[in-house]
Every structure is written in C-alpha cells, then in structure tokens.
C-alpha positions in Angstrom: -9.6 39.3 26.5 -6.8 39.5 28.9 -5.2 36.2 30.1 -6.6 33.9 27.4 -4.2 31.3 26.1 -3.9 31.0 22.3 -4.3 27.4 21.1 -1.9 26.5 18.4 -2.4 23.4 16.2 0.9 21.7 15.5 2.3 18.3 14.8 4.2 16.4 17.4 8.0 16.6 17.0 8.3 13.0 15.9 5.9 13.6 13.0 7.3 17.0 11.9 8.9 16.5 8.4 11.4 19.3 8.8 13.1 17.4 11.6 13.8 14.6 9.2 15.9 12.0 11.1 18.4 10.3 8.8 18.8 7.4 11.2 15.1 6.3 10.9 14.7 2.9 9.1 11.4 1.2 8.1 11.0 -2.0 10.1 11.9 -5.0 8.1 9.8 -8.2 7.9 12.9 -10.2 8.7 11.9 -9.8 12.4 9.0 -12.2 11.9 11.6 -15.0 11.8 12.3 -14.4 15.5 8.6 -15.2 16.3 8.8 -18.1 13.9 11.7 -19.7 15.8 9.9 -19.2 19.2 6.7 -20.8 17.8 8.8 -23.6 16.4 10.3 -24.3 19.8 7.0 -24.1 21.7 5.2 -26.2 19.0 7.9 -28.9 19.1 7.8 -29.1 22.9 4.0 -29.2 22.9 3.8 -31.9 20.1 6.5 -33.9 21.9 4.6 -33.8 25.2 1.4 -34.8 23.4 3.0 -37.8 21.6 5.4 -39.1 24.3 3.6 -38.2 27.5 0.0 -38.7 26.4 -0.6 -41.4 29.1 0.7 -39.3 32.0 -1.4 -36.9 34.1 0.7 -33.9 32.8 -0.3 -34.1 29.1 -3.2 -35.3 27.0 -4.1 -35.3 23.3 -4.7 -31.6 23.4 -1.0 -31.0 23.5 -0.6 -32.9 20.2 -3.3 -30.7 18.5 -1.9 -27.5 20.0 1.6 -28.5 18.9 0.4 -29.0 15.3 -1.4 -25.7 15.3 1.5 -23.8 16.8 3.9 -25.4 14.2 1.5 -24.2 11.4 1.8 -20.6 12.8 5.6 -21.0 12.8 5.5 -22.0 9.2 3.4 -19.0 8.3 5.9 -16.7 10.2 8.7 -18.0 8.1 6.6 -17.7 4.9 5.7 -14.1 5.6 9.2 -12.9 6.5 10.2 -11.4 3.2 13.0 -9.0 3.4 12.5 -5.3 2.6 15.5 -4.3 0.4 14.0 -1.2 -1.3 13.5 2.0 0.8 11.1 4.8 0.0 13.7 6.9 -1.8 14.6 4.0 -4.1 10.9 3.2 -4.7 10.3 6.8 -5.7 13.2 6.8 -8.1 12.0 3.5 -9.7 8.5 4.9 -10.0 9.7 8.1 -11.6 11.6 6.2 -14.3 8.6 4.1 -15.0 5.8 6.8 -15.1 7.7 8.9 -17.7 7.4 12.4 -16.1 9.5 14.3 -13.6 8.0 13.9 -10.2 7.3 16.8 -7.9 5.0 16.4 -4.8 4.8 12.7 -3.8 3.9 10.4 -1.0 5.2 6.9 -0.1 3.5 4.5 2.2 4.6 1.0 3.3 1.9 -1.7 3.1 1.7 -5.5 3.0 0.1 -7.4 0.3 -1.4 -10.9 -0.1 -1.3 -14.1 2.0 2.5 -13.9 2.2 2.2 -10.4 3.6 4.8 -9.2 1.1 6.1 -5.6 1.7 5.3 -3.1 -1.0 5.5 0.7 -1.4 2.3 2.5 -2.3 3.2 5.8 -4.1 1.2 8.8 -5.1 3.1 11.0 -7.5 2.4 14.4 -9.1 4.3 15.9 -12.0 6.8 18.7 -11.3 4.9 21.7 -12.8 3.6 24.4 -10.4 0.1 23.1 -11.2 0.8 19.4 -11.9 -0.3 18.1 -15.3 -0.1 14.4 -14.4 -0.6 12.2 -11.4 0.2 8.6 -10.9 -0.5 5.8 -8.4 2.3 3.2 -8.3 2.8 0.0 -6.2 6.5 -1.1 -6.0 7.6 -4.4 -4.6 9.9 -3.6 -1.6 11.8 -6.8 -2.0 13.0 -6.6 -5.6 11.9 -3.2 -6.9 9.4 -4.5 -9.5 6.6 -2.2 -10.4 3.5 -4.3 -9.6 0.7 -1.8 -10.5 0.6 1.6 -12.1 -2.1 4.1 -13.0 -1.0 7.3 -14.8 -3.5 10.0 -15.7 -3.9 13.7 -16.4 -4.5 15.5 -13.2 -8.2 16.3 -12.9 -7.7 18.5 -9.8 -7.8 22.3 -10.1 -5.1 23.8 -7.9 -6.0 27.4 -8.4 
C-alpha cells in the first residue's frame, strides 16, 4: 500500500556494539565511600544530638537510636566499597588461560556477590571453532582476578 511506513527494529545508538566507545568505564564500587562519609557525618550529628541534647525540646532518645542505625549503614558502605581493578577484557583473558581452549564468541557481565557486594565478572565463553566444541561459564573476581568458579563442558547446542 502506498504511504505506509516501514517499521524497522533496531538497537538504540548507546547499545549498538559497532559504535564501541573506548572511553566507557564500568562504574567502580569506590564511589560507595562517598555515601559512607555522608552517612558517617549525619550519623555522628544525630548521635551527638541524642546524647548531648536529650533533655532539650529539639532532640529526644530517637536521635540516639537513629544515629546508631545510620552509623551502621555507614560502616556497611565502607565494607562494601571494594575496588574494581579488573576490566572485562582482562577478565576474558584470565578466563581463556584458565579454561584451556581458544575463546571465540563470549559475553561478560558485571555482578556483585555476597554480603560484601564484591564485584565479579560473570563470563560465558564458547570455543573458537565455527561450531563451538566447548563452552564455559566462569566467575572472575574483579578485585584481584582470581577465578572463583568455573564450569567447562562440551557444547550440547546444535548450531546448524
């Protein structure tokens, strides 16, 4: 029909892999320290008001409890602010050495693990053949590059 508009399905420019921006950096957990310092200041002020101004009409015991709670959140922010020193390219290189086959198609995803919210790379790797013989799932610590978990198996998928 005349005048119909063709709808084309495409990725937004910021998700298009061919536009690969070399300046892009994965956010680092170090930024959690900024929130930790802010919580530390607010918690200290609140605790101070609760302890030293508890008899005044401006503050009551609730400030003491709130200050303690906010200081606990500040401690957690400092605990969970592990640095990310390994990027996705380094993680893929470390995983390739460990799995024992040349890596072809692969995928890397940043995730956080455990109570300390430690940054790790979750990698899905396929061997380099046209129809990959092997696949592997690897978790690499983004702080020190240690391989935390690994599963290597023959590729059960049929790519015909």
